[in-house]
C-alpha positions as CSV (number, residue, x, y, z in Angstrom):
1,M,98.9,-67.1,6.1
2,S,96.7,-64.5,7.7
3,R,97.7,-62.9,11.0
4,I,97.3,-65.4,13.8
5,I,96.5,-62.7,16.4
6,T,95.0,-59.2,16.0
7,P,94.3,-56.4,18.5
8,E,90.7,-57.4,18.6
9,L,91.8,-60.8,20.1
10,V,93.6,-59.1,23.0
11,S,92.2,-58.4,26.4
12,L,94.3,-56.3,28.7
13,D,93.2,-56.2,32.4
14,E,89.6,-56.6,31.6
15,P,87.4,-58.7,34.0
16,L,86.6,-62.0,32.2
17,G,85.3,-63.9,35.2
18,D,86.5,-65.5,38.5
19,G,87.3,-68.9,37.2
20,K,89.3,-70.4,34.3
21,A,86.1,-71.7,32.7
22,D,84.9,-68.1,32.5
23,V,88.2,-66.9,31.0
24,I,88.2,-69.7,28.4
25,R,84.6,-69.1,27.4
26,A,85.2,-65.3,27.1
27,L,88.2,-65.9,24.8
28,A,86.3,-68.4,22.8
29,E,83.5,-65.9,22.2
30,R,86.1,-63.3,21.2
31,V,87.5,-65.8,18.6
32,V,84.0,-66.3,17.2
33,A,83.2,-62.6,17.2
34,N,86.2,-62.0,15.0
35,G,85.0,-64.6,12.5
36,R,87.7,-67.2,13.2
37,A,85.4,-69.9,14.6
38,R,81.8,-70.8,14.0
39,D,80.5,-71.8,17.4
40,A,81.8,-70.5,20.7
41,D,80.1,-73.3,22.7
42,E,81.8,-76.0,20.6
43,L,85.2,-74.3,20.8
44,F,84.8,-73.9,24.6
45,A,83.8,-77.5,24.9
46,D,86.9,-78.7,23.1
47,A,89.2,-76.5,25.1
48,W,87.5,-77.4,28.3
49,A,87.8,-81.1,27.5
50,R,91.5,-80.7,27.1
51,E,91.7,-78.7,30.3
52,E,89.9,-81.4,32.2
53,K,92.4,-84.0,31.1
54,D,95.3,-82.0,32.4
55,E,95.3,-78.5,33.6
56,T,97.3,-76.1,31.4
57,G,98.6,-73.7,34.1
58,L,102.4,-73.4,34.1
59,P,104.9,-71.9,36.5
60,G,105.4,-68.2,36.1
61,G,101.8,-67.1,35.9
62,I,101.0,-68.7,32.6
63,G,97.8,-70.4,31.4
64,I,97.6,-71.9,27.9
65,P,94.2,-73.5,27.3
66,H,94.3,-75.0,23.8
67,A,92.5,-77.3,21.5
68,R,92.0,-78.5,17.9
69,S,88.4,-77.9,17.1
70,A,86.2,-78.5,14.0
71,S,84.6,-75.1,14.9
72,V,87.8,-73.2,14.2
73,T,88.2,-71.9,10.7
74,E,91.7,-70.5,10.9
75,P,94.5,-70.8,13.5
76,T,94.1,-68.2,16.2
77,L,95.6,-66.9,19.4
78,A,93.5,-65.0,21.8
79,F,95.3,-63.3,24.6
80,A,94.2,-62.1,28.0
81,R,96.2,-60.3,30.7
82,L,94.3,-60.7,33.9
83,K,94.2,-58.6,37.1
84,P,93.8,-60.4,39.4
85,G,95.1,-63.7,38.0
86,V,93.0,-66.9,37.7
87,D,94.0,-70.3,38.9
88,F,94.8,-72.6,35.9
89,G,96.3,-75.3,38.2
90,A,100.0,-74.2,38.2
91,P,101.9,-75.1,41.4
92,D,103.0,-71.6,42.0
93,G,99.7,-69.8,41.9
94,P,97.2,-68.0,39.6
95,A,97.9,-67.1,35.9
96,D,97.9,-63.5,34.8
97,I,99.1,-64.3,31.2
98,V,96.6,-66.5,29.3
99,F,96.6,-67.6,25.7
100,L,93.8,-69.5,24.1
101,I,95.4,-71.4,21.3
102,A,92.7,-72.4,18.8
103,A,93.7,-74.7,15.9
104,P,91.4,-76.2,13.2
105,A,90.9,-79.9,13.4
106,G,92.9,-80.3,10.2
107,A,95.5,-77.6,10.8
108,D,98.4,-77.9,8.5
109,E,102.0,-78.2,9.7
110,A,102.9,-74.5,9.1
111,H,100.1,-73.3,11.3
112,L,100.9,-75.8,14.0
113,A,104.6,-74.8,13.9
114,V,103.6,-71.2,14.5
115,L,101.4,-72.1,17.5
116,S,104.2,-74.2,18.8
117,Q,106.7,-71.3,18.5
118,L,104.3,-69.1,20.6
119,A,104.3,-71.8,23.3
120,R,108.1,-71.9,23.3
121,S,108.2,-68.1,23.7
122,L,106.3,-68.3,26.9
123,M,109.5,-69.7,28.5
124,N,111.4,-66.5,27.6
125,P,111.5,-64.0,30.5
126,D,111.8,-61.0,28.2
127,F,108.8,-62.1,26.2
128,M,106.7,-62.4,29.4
129,A,107.9,-59.1,30.8
130,G,106.9,-57.4,27.5
131,L,103.4,-58.8,27.7
132,R,103.0,-57.7,31.3
133,S,104.1,-54.1,30.6
134,A,102.2,-53.7,27.3
135,S,100.0,-50.6,27.4
136,T,97.9,-51.3,24.3
137,P,96.5,-54.3,22.4
138,E,98.6,-53.3,19.4
139,E,101.8,-53.4,21.5
140,A,100.9,-56.8,22.8
141,V,100.2,-58.0,19.2
142,G,103.6,-56.6,18.1
143,I,105.4,-58.5,20.9
144,V,103.7,-61.8,20.0
145,S,104.2,-61.3,16.2
146,A,107.9,-60.6,16.7
147,A,108.2,-63.9,18.7
148,I,106.4,-65.9,16.1
149,E,107.6,-64.6,12.8
150,P,111.3,-65.7,13.1
151,A,110.0,-69.2,13.7
152,P,113.3,-70.9,14.4
153,A,113.5,-74.6,13.7
154,P,112.8,-77.0,16.6
155,A,115.8,-77.7,18.8
156,V,116.6,-81.0,17.3
157,E,120.0,-80.3,15.9
158,P,123.1,-81.3,17.9
159,A,124.4,-78.5,20.1
160,P,126.8,-76.1,18.3
161,A,130.5,-77.0,18.7
162,A,131.1,-73.9,20.9
163,T,128.3,-75.0,23.3
164,R,129.6,-78.5,23.5
165,A,133.1,-77.2,24.1
166,E,131.9,-74.8,26.7
167,A,130.0,-77.6,28.4
168,R,133.1,-79.8,28.5
169,T,135.0,-77.2,30.5
170,Q,132.4,-77.2,33.2
171,T,132.1,-79.6,36.1
172,S,131.4,-83.1,34.9
173,S,128.3,-84.8,36.2
174,T,129.5,-88.3,35.4
175,G,133.3,-88.0,35.6
176,S,135.8,-86.2,33.5
177,T,133.3,-85.3,30.8
178,P,129.8,-83.9,31.0
179,A,126.9,-86.2,31.0
180,R,125.4,-86.7,27.5
181,I,121.6,-87.0,27.6
182,V,119.0,-87.1,24.9
183,A,115.4,-86.4,25.6
184,V,112.0,-86.7,23.8
185,T,109.1,-84.5,24.6
186,A,105.6,-85.1,23.3
187,C,102.1,-84.1,24.5
188,A,98.6,-85.2,23.4
189,T,98.0,-82.3,21.0
190,G,101.6,-81.7,20.1
191,I,101.3,-78.0,20.0
192,A,102.3,-76.4,23.3
193,H,103.7,-78.5,26.1
194,T,105.9,-80.5,23.7
195,F,108.0,-77.5,22.8
196,M,107.9,-75.8,26.1
197,A,109.3,-78.9,27.8
198,A,112.0,-79.1,25.1
199,D,113.1,-75.6,25.8
200,A,112.9,-76.0,29.6
201,L,115.1,-79.1,29.4
202,T,117.5,-77.5,27.0
203,A,117.9,-74.4,29.3
204,A,118.3,-76.6,32.4
205,G,120.9,-78.7,30.7
206,K,122.9,-75.7,29.8
207,E,122.8,-74.4,33.4
208,E,123.8,-77.8,34.7
209,G,126.7,-78.2,32.3
210,V,125.1,-81.2,30.7
211,D,125.3,-82.0,27.0
212,L,121.6,-82.4,26.5
213,I,119.8,-82.6,23.1
214,V,116.0,-82.7,22.7
215,E,113.8,-84.2,20.0
216,P,110.3,-82.6,20.3
217,Q,107.7,-84.8,18.7
218,G,104.9,-82.4,17.9
219,S,101.8,-82.4,15.6
220,S,103.8,-80.5,13.0
221,G,106.2,-83.5,12.7
222,Y,109.6,-84.2,14.2
223,K,113.1,-84.5,13.0
224,A,114.7,-87.6,14.4
225,L,118.0,-87.2,16.2
226,P,121.0,-88.7,14.4
227,Q,121.5,-92.2,15.5
228,S,125.1,-91.5,16.4
229,V,124.0,-88.9,18.9
230,I,121.6,-91.4,20.5
231,D,124.3,-94.1,20.6
232,N,126.7,-91.7,22.4
233,A,124.2,-90.7,25.0
234,D,124.6,-91.8,28.6
235,A,120.9,-91.8,29.4
236,V,117.5,-90.9,27.9
237,I,114.6,-88.8,29.2
238,F,111.1,-89.5,27.9
239,A,108.9,-86.5,29.0
240,T,105.8,-87.6,27.1
241,D,102.1,-88.0,27.5
242,V,101.9,-90.2,24.4
243,D,103.9,-93.0,22.9
244,V,107.4,-92.1,21.7
245,R,107.8,-92.6,18.0
246,E,110.3,-95.1,17.0
247,P,111.4,-95.9,20.5
248,Q,113.6,-98.8,19.2
249,R,116.3,-96.2,18.3
250,F,116.9,-95.7,22.1
251,A,117.0,-99.5,22.9
252,G,119.3,-100.4,25.8
253,K,119.7,-96.8,27.1
254,P,119.0,-96.0,30.8
255,V,115.8,-94.1,30.8
256,V,113.8,-91.8,33.0
257,R,110.1,-91.5,32.1
258,S,107.7,-88.8,33.1
259,G,104.7,-86.8,31.9
260,V,105.5,-83.8,29.7
261,K,104.5,-81.3,32.3
262,R,107.3,-82.4,34.6
263,G,109.7,-81.6,31.8
264,I,108.5,-78.0,32.1
265,E,108.2,-77.7,35.8
266,Q,111.1,-79.9,37.0
267,P,113.7,-80.1,34.2
268,K,116.7,-80.0,36.6
269,Q,115.3,-82.9,38.7
270,L,114.7,-84.9,35.5
271,I,118.3,-84.3,34.4
272,A,119.6,-85.3,37.8
273,E,117.6,-88.5,37.7
274,A,118.9,-89.3,34.2
275,I,122.5,-88.8,35.4
276,A,121.8,-91.1,38.4
277,A,120.3,-93.7,36.0
278,S,123.4,-93.5,33.8
279,K,125.5,-94.6,36.7
280,N,123.1,-97.3,37.9
281,P,123.5,-100.7,36.2
282,N,120.0,-101.7,37.5
283,A,118.3,-98.6,36.2
284,A,115.3,-99.1,33.8
285,R,116.3,-99.3,30.2
286,V,114.5,-98.8,26.9
287,T,113.5,-102.1,25.5
288,G,113.3,-103.2,21.8
289,E,115.7,-103.8,19.0
290,A,118.0,-100.9,18.1
291,T,117.2,-100.6,14.4
292,T,117.9,-97.8,12.0
293,S,115.5,-94.9,12.3
294,A,113.0,-94.6,9.5
295,A,113.4,-90.9,9.6
296,D,117.1,-90.9,8.9
297,T,117.9,-88.6,6.1
298,A,120.6,-90.8,4.6
299,P,119.5,-92.4,1.3
300,V,118.3,-96.0,1.8
301,S,118.1,-98.6,-1.0
302,W,114.8,-100.2,-1.6
303,G,116.2,-103.6,-0.6
304,A,117.3,-102.2,2.8
305,R,113.9,-100.4,3.1
306,I,111.9,-103.6,2.5
307,Q,114.2,-105.5,4.9
308,R,113.5,-102.9,7.6
309,I,109.7,-103.1,6.9
310,L,109.6,-106.9,7.2
311,L,111.8,-106.9,10.3
312,T,109.5,-104.3,11.9
313,G,106.5,-106.6,11.2
314,V,108.3,-109.6,12.6
315,S,109.5,-107.8,15.7
316,Y,106.0,-106.7,16.6
317,M,104.6,-110.2,15.9
318,I,107.0,-112.0,18.2
319,P,105.4,-110.9,21.5
320,F,102.1,-112.4,20.3
321,V,103.9,-115.6,19.4
322,A,106.1,-115.8,22.5
323,G,103.3,-115.1,25.0
324,G,100.7,-117.3,23.2
325,G,103.1,-120.1,22.6
326,L,104.3,-120.3,26.1
327,L,100.7,-120.3,27.3
328,I,99.9,-123.2,25.0
329,A,102.9,-125.1,26.3
330,L,101.7,-124.4,29.9
331,G,98.3,-125.7,28.8
332,F,99.8,-128.9,27.7
333,L,101.8,-129.2,30.9
334,L,98.7,-128.8,33.1
335,G,96.1,-130.4,31.0
336,G,98.0,-133.0,29.0
337,F,98.4,-133.2,25.3
338,E,94.7,-134.1,24.8
339,V,93.6,-130.8,26.3
340,T,92.9,-129.3,22.9
341,T,89.9,-131.6,22.4
342,N,87.6,-130.0,24.8
343,A,89.4,-126.8,25.9
344,A,86.9,-124.4,24.4
345,T,84.0,-126.2,26.0
346,V,85.7,-126.5,29.4
347,I,86.3,-122.7,29.7
348,T,82.8,-121.7,28.7
349,Q,80.9,-124.3,30.7
350,N,83.0,-124.8,33.8
351,S,84.8,-122.6,36.4
352,L,87.1,-122.9,39.4
353,W,84.1,-123.8,41.6
354,D,82.5,-126.0,39.0
355,L,85.4,-128.2,37.7
356,P,84.9,-130.5,34.7
357,T,84.0,-134.1,35.6
358,T,84.2,-135.9,32.2
359,D,86.9,-136.4,29.6
360,I,89.7,-135.7,32.1
361,T,93.0,-136.0,30.3
362,S,95.2,-134.1,32.8
363,P,97.5,-135.9,35.1
364,L,96.6,-133.4,37.7
365,G,92.9,-134.2,37.6
366,P,89.9,-131.8,37.1
367,L,91.7,-128.8,38.4
368,G,94.6,-129.4,36.0
369,Q,92.1,-130.0,33.2
370,Y,90.4,-126.6,33.8
371,L,93.6,-124.6,34.3
372,G,95.2,-126.3,31.3
373,S,92.2,-125.5,29.2
374,V,92.3,-121.8,30.3
375,A,96.0,-121.5,29.5
376,F,95.7,-123.3,26.2
377,M,92.7,-121.2,25.0
378,I,94.3,-117.9,25.9
379,G,97.5,-118.9,24.2
380,A,95.6,-120.1,21.1
381,T,93.7,-116.8,21.0
382,S,97.0,-114.9,21.1
383,M,98.5,-117.1,18.4
384,G,95.4,-116.3,16.3
385,F,96.7,-112.7,16.0
386,L,100.0,-113.8,14.5
387,V,99.3,-113.2,10.8
388,S,97.2,-110.1,11.5
389,A,99.9,-108.5,13.7
390,L,102.5,-109.3,11.1
391,A,100.5,-107.6,8.4
392,G,99.4,-104.7,10.6
393,Y,102.9,-103.8,11.6
394,I,104.4,-104.2,8.2
395,A,101.8,-101.6,7.1
396,F,102.7,-99.5,10.1
397,A,106.4,-99.6,9.1
398,I,105.4,-98.1,5.7
399,A,102.6,-95.7,6.5
400,D,102.9,-95.1,10.2
401,R,99.7,-95.2,12.3
402,P,97.1,-94.9,9.5
403,G,98.4,-98.1,8.0
404,I,97.7,-100.3,11.1
405,A,94.0,-100.8,10.5
406,P,94.2,-101.7,6.8
407,G,97.2,-104.0,7.6
408,F,95.4,-105.8,10.4
409,V,92.3,-106.3,8.2
410,A,94.4,-107.6,5.3
411,G,96.1,-110.0,7.6
412,A,92.8,-111.3,8.9
413,V,91.6,-111.7,5.3
414,A,94.8,-113.7,4.6
415,V,93.9,-116.0,7.4
416,L,90.4,-116.3,6.1
417,M,91.7,-117.3,2.7
418,N,94.1,-119.8,4.2
419,A,97.0,-117.8,2.7
420,G,99.1,-118.1,5.8
421,F,102.0,-115.9,6.8
422,I,103.0,-115.3,3.1
423,G,99.5,-113.9,2.6
424,G,100.0,-111.8,5.7
425,I,103.3,-110.3,4.3
426,I,101.8,-109.5,1.0
427,G,98.6,-108.1,2.5
428,G,100.6,-106.0,4.9
429,L,102.8,-104.6,2.1
430,L,99.7,-103.8,0.0
431,A,97.9,-102.1,2.9
432,G,101.0,-100.2,3.8
433,F,101.8,-98.8,0.4
434,I,98.1,-98.0,-0.3
435,A,97.8,-96.1,3.0
436,W,101.1,-94.3,2.4
437,W,99.9,-93.2,-1.1
438,L,96.5,-92.1,0.3
439,G,98.3,-90.1,3.0
440,R,100.3,-88.2,0.4
441,L,97.2,-86.9,-1.5
442,N,96.6,-83.2,-1.2
443,A,93.1,-83.5,0.4
444,P,90.9,-80.5,0.9
445,R,91.3,-78.8,4.2
446,F,87.9,-80.0,5.6
447,L,88.9,-83.6,5.0
448,R,92.4,-83.5,6.4
449,G,91.3,-84.2,10.0
450,L,89.4,-87.2,8.8
451,M,92.1,-88.7,6.6
452,P,94.2,-90.6,9.2
453,V,91.2,-91.8,11.3
454,V,88.5,-92.6,8.7
455,I,89.3,-92.2,5.1
456,I,92.7,-93.9,4.9
457,P,91.7,-96.9,7.1
458,L,88.5,-97.2,5.1
459,L,89.9,-97.0,1.6
460,G,93.1,-98.8,2.5
461,S,91.1,-101.8,3.9
462,I,88.8,-101.8,0.8
463,F,91.7,-101.8,-1.7
464,A,94.2,-104.1,0.1
465,S,91.7,-106.6,1.4
466,G,89.7,-106.4,-1.9
467,L,92.9,-107.4,-3.8
468,M,93.5,-110.2,-1.5
469,V,90.0,-111.6,-1.8
470,L,89.5,-111.1,-5.6
471,F,93.0,-111.9,-7.0
472,L,95.7,-112.9,-4.6
473,G,94.3,-114.9,-1.7
474,R,93.5,-118.2,-3.6
475,P,96.8,-118.5,-5.5
476,I,98.8,-117.8,-2.3
477,A,96.6,-120.3,-0.4
478,A,97.4,-122.9,-3.1
479,L,101.1,-122.1,-2.8
480,M,101.0,-122.4,1.0
481,T,99.2,-125.8,0.7
482,V,101.9,-127.1,-1.6
483,L,104.7,-125.8,0.6
484,T,103.1,-127.1,3.8
485,D,102.5,-130.6,2.3
486,W,106.0,-130.7,1.0
487,L,107.6,-129.7,4.3
488,T,105.3,-132.0,6.3
489,S,106.2,-134.9,4.1
490,M,109.9,-134.1,4.5
491,S,109.5,-134.0,8.3
492,Q,107.9,-137.5,8.2
493,S,110.3,-139.2,5.8
494,G,113.4,-139.8,7.9
495,V,116.1,-138.6,5.5
496,G,113.9,-135.8,4.4
497,A,113.4,-134.7,8.0
498,V,117.1,-134.6,8.5
499,L,117.6,-132.6,5.4
500,L,114.9,-130.2,6.5
501,G,116.7,-129.9,9.8
502,V,120.0,-129.1,8.0
503,I,118.3,-126.4,5.9
504,L,116.6,-124.8,8.9
505,G,119.8,-124.9,10.9
506,L,121.7,-123.2,8.2
507,M,119.1,-120.5,7.9
508,M,119.0,-119.8,11.6
509,C,122.8,-119.3,11.8
510,F,123.3,-117.5,8.5
511,D,122.7,-113.9,9.7
512,L,122.1,-114.3,13.5
513,G,118.7,-112.5,13.8
514,G,118.7,-111.0,10.4
515,P,116.1,-111.5,7.6
516,V,117.1,-115.1,6.7
517,N,117.0,-116.1,10.4
518,K,113.6,-114.4,10.8
519,V,112.1,-116.1,7.8
520,A,113.0,-119.5,9.3
521,Y,111.7,-118.5,12.7
522,A,108.5,-117.0,11.3
523,F,107.9,-120.1,9.2
524,A,108.2,-122.3,12.4
525,T,106.0,-120.1,14.6
526,A,103.3,-119.7,12.0
527,G,103.1,-123.4,11.7
528,L,102.5,-123.9,15.4
529,A,99.0,-122.5,15.0
530,A,98.1,-125.4,12.7
531,A,99.7,-128.1,14.9
532,T,97.5,-130.9,16.3
533,V,97.9,-134.2,18.0
534,D,97.7,-135.8,14.5
535,N,100.0,-133.2,12.8
536,T,103.1,-132.9,14.9
537,A,105.3,-131.7,12.1
538,P,105.2,-128.0,13.3
539,Y,106.4,-129.1,16.7
540,L,109.4,-130.9,15.1
541,I,110.2,-127.8,13.0
542,M,109.9,-125.5,16.0
543,A,112.4,-127.6,18.0
544,A,114.9,-127.7,15.1
545,V,114.7,-124.0,14.6
546,M,115.0,-123.1,18.3
547,S,117.9,-125.6,19.1
548,A,119.8,-124.5,16.0
549,G,119.4,-120.8,16.9
550,M,120.9,-121.4,20.3
551,V,124.2,-122.8,18.8
552,P,126.1,-119.7,17.7
553,P,126.2,-117.8,21.0
554,L,126.8,-121.0,23.0
555,A,129.6,-122.1,20.6
556,M,131.3,-118.7,20.9
557,A,131.0,-118.8,24.6
558,L,132.5,-122.2,24.7
559,A,135.4,-121.3,22.4
560,S,136.2,-117.9,24.0
561,T,135.9,-118.8,27.7
562,V,136.9,-122.5,27.8
563,L,138.6,-124.0,24.8
564,A,140.9,-121.3,23.4
565,R,140.9,-118.1,25.5
566,K,144.2,-116.9,23.9
567,E,142.7,-116.9,20.5
568,F,140.2,-114.2,21.4
569,T,140.6,-110.6,22.4
570,P,139.8,-109.5,26.0
571,V,136.6,-107.9,24.8
572,E,135.5,-111.1,23.1
573,R,136.2,-113.1,26.2
574,E,134.0,-110.7,28.2
575,N,131.3,-111.1,25.6
576,G,131.7,-114.8,25.8
577,V,130.6,-114.9,29.4
578,A,127.4,-113.1,28.5
579,A,126.9,-115.4,25.5
580,W,126.3,-118.4,27.7
581,L,123.1,-116.9,29.0
582,L,122.0,-115.5,25.7
583,G,122.5,-118.8,24.0
584,A,120.6,-120.7,26.7
585,S,117.7,-118.2,26.2
586,F,117.6,-118.7,22.4
587,I,118.9,-115.3,21.6
588,S,121.0,-115.9,18.5
589,E,122.1,-112.2,18.4
590,G,124.5,-113.1,21.3
591,A,127.0,-114.2,18.7
592,I,126.9,-110.9,16.7
593,P,129.8,-109.3,18.5
594,F,132.0,-112.2,17.4
595,A,130.6,-112.3,13.9
596,A,131.0,-108.5,13.5
597,A,134.7,-108.8,14.4
598,D,135.5,-111.9,12.5
599,P,132.6,-112.8,10.1
600,L,134.5,-115.1,7.8
601,R,135.4,-117.5,10.6
602,V,132.4,-117.2,12.9
603,I,129.5,-117.4,10.4
604,P,130.6,-120.5,8.6
605,A,131.5,-122.2,11.9
606,S,128.0,-121.3,13.3
607,M,126.2,-122.6,10.2
608,V,127.9,-125.9,10.3
609,G,127.1,-126.3,14.0
610,G,123.5,-125.2,13.4
611,A,123.1,-127.7,10.6
612,V,124.3,-130.5,12.9
613,T,121.9,-129.5,15.6
614,G,119.0,-129.1,13.2
615,A,119.6,-132.5,11.7
616,L,120.0,-134.3,15.1
617,S,116.9,-132.6,16.4
618,M,114.9,-134.0,13.5
619,A,116.6,-137.4,13.8
620,F,115.6,-137.6,17.5
621,S,112.1,-136.4,16.7
622,V,112.4,-133.6,19.2
623,Q,109.2,-131.6,19.6
624,S,108.8,-128.1,21.0
625,Y,105.4,-126.8,22.0
626,A,106.9,-123.4,22.9
627,P,108.1,-120.9,20.3
628,H,110.8,-119.3,22.5
629,G,112.7,-119.6,25.7
630,G,115.5,-122.0,25.0
631,L,116.4,-124.2,28.0
632,F,114.0,-122.3,30.2
633,V,111.0,-123.9,28.5
634,F,112.3,-127.4,29.1
635,F,108.9,-128.6,30.3
636,A,107.5,-127.9,26.8
637,I,110.1,-130.0,24.9
638,N,110.0,-133.7,24.3
639,P,112.2,-135.6,24.5
640,I,114.5,-133.2,26.5
641,W,117.5,-135.5,26.2
642,G,117.3,-135.3,22.4
643,F,117.1,-131.5,22.6
644,L,120.1,-131.3,24.8
645,I,122.3,-133.8,22.8
646,S,121.5,-131.9,19.6
647,I,122.5,-128.5,21.1
648,V,125.7,-129.9,22.7
649,A,126.8,-131.6,19.5
650,G,126.2,-128.5,17.4
651,T,127.9,-126.2,19.9
652,V,131.0,-128.4,20.2
653,V,131.3,-128.7,16.4
654,S,131.0,-124.9,15.9
655,A,133.4,-124.1,18.7
656,L,136.0,-126.5,17.4
657,I,135.7,-125.2,13.9
658,V,136.0,-121.5,14.9
659,V,139.0,-122.3,17.1
660,A,140.7,-124.2,14.3
661,L,140.1,-121.4,11.9
662,K,141.5,-118.8,14.3
663,K,144.6,-121.0,15.0
664,W,145.5,-121.9,11.4
665,V,143.9,-119.2,9.2
666,G,145.0,-115.6,9.5
667,R,146.6,-115.5,12.9
668,K,148.3,-112.2,12.0
669,E,145.0,-110.5,11.7
670,L,144.1,-111.4,15.2
671,K,147.4,-110.0,16.5
672,D,146.9,-106.8,14.6
673,A,143.4,-106.5,16.1
674,E,144.7,-107.0,19.6
675,A,147.6,-104.6,19.2
676,P,145.7,-101.4,20.0
677,E,144.2,-102.9,23.1
678,L,147.6,-104.2,24.3
679,A,149.2,-100.9,23.6
680,A,146.5,-99.2,25.8
681,V,147.4,-101.4,28.8
682,P,149.8,-99.6,31.2
683,A,153.2,-101.3,31.5
């Protein structure tokens, strides 16, 4: 690596202009004059565009205009000490220390890490004092080089034991122990603000006696915090200008969000807000499923990896299904079940002030017909993204952002080929692995900037979608036709329908939100898109799946809070109260605390109850027009009495079985489990 700064790139106390545009242009011209960029105007334009998005002035008299530019041929720092200072937008006044950080468009990680290290050094008082007192350009270069060359690793490791121990002796912010906070910092370019905010937060945390650990997510990559550290944190700070990578790792934690500059300028205030959030049960929390980080360094089997990939695709698909399905159900409620016939015509040829006058099927008249058509068409459009979203985010789970476009395209091709959600899964896997492989190629430097935004999406789409069209699409479509016809015939044949309900009920309760549960759910929701007035089988399947999925948490709630409280630990009884609401909302995961503590009793009991509910739902011909919501989408379920009877029956069966198992099978184990808790209770 050549030297990133030389004496020729340093300006000490020279007049460079009255405004920051003058200073940036002068430094850009200096970079070009030293053969490190081709076009000063282009470099200035890129740096100025970044400056206009968000001013780069920082407290302490610092200005750090920066950019990645195709004009730059090698990473460069140009430094100016200004007398008088120039306003770069910092709250405390003009900047007298200005660095132009110029990175090539395709800068590699090593160079970006060096630039990031320089940005972090700007938060060091000794470094700044040295620059302000430097008498020659050579001395300034020496100070900068000394700061960059050690290049310590980003502050992502847990604090040393001594630091933690020291912190614990200080005044606690949340009680007898110091607050434990984790933070993520990220800016648009991932070069400067990301690491400066990380250092500012770390320093402020140390001053405040807070156990604070930061994960900077920069352009040179990031090292994910250990999941155990996140799990033990009291609150999370997201000081970011871009999306946090893998936010599901922080799911459920109280969170404070801000721009990355606030992490630099007001770190103590952010920490105080995070501590307050940790004490407030109504504070905002990170949403999403808490899954294992993809960046964990622990070895992961291919089976577990594929499971994570598929669950990622399903988790991102569900919002399309849930929102779209509920809108379709609302469309039926407002416009009647015949609303599908003319919905597309109504929304394009009518309006609120020009309501339809013919073919009115809504019980609410023309207004209901129009609003029902609008809701139905928006919902149907959302449901149309189902397979594409599934494929796109499967590819995303494999190849990160460059995999999204090939995955979405492969999913759309699967729909075009009538290959259904199985085609979407296969297309997503193909696209993801192809994009991942392309991303690992050692491309020439001039192509690196184009790889994630042009080359990988282009070639990934060609290969993945090409394979789907030429070889895989038709066989998968034929398989889907056979499966659909078989399941449809089962749902219409009485005994076959009941058997199908049993199978779906068993699957929904087997792993409580795991892969088997998700396969059954994805099968049901994917079928909704093909449902019509003449083909109601998908509605029957959806009702069986949703009602069976509600059984495990409701059964555990019934058993632990009503039928046999003494057979459950105090913690389980507390979980049982929450499980009532979770079950009513069709959140099968509400039974996981019980299954985790006692899987051999809870899982079999849940499966039996789920099978009973699935069978009864099919026997009563219950239809659900909504893909999610449980009892709260009662208006989209018909007949509601059949739905309720099915759920009550399965819940009672499961609850009685689990109580019986706890009473007569292995009571000693339960007593042993309760012993530590009882011992902890003061006499």
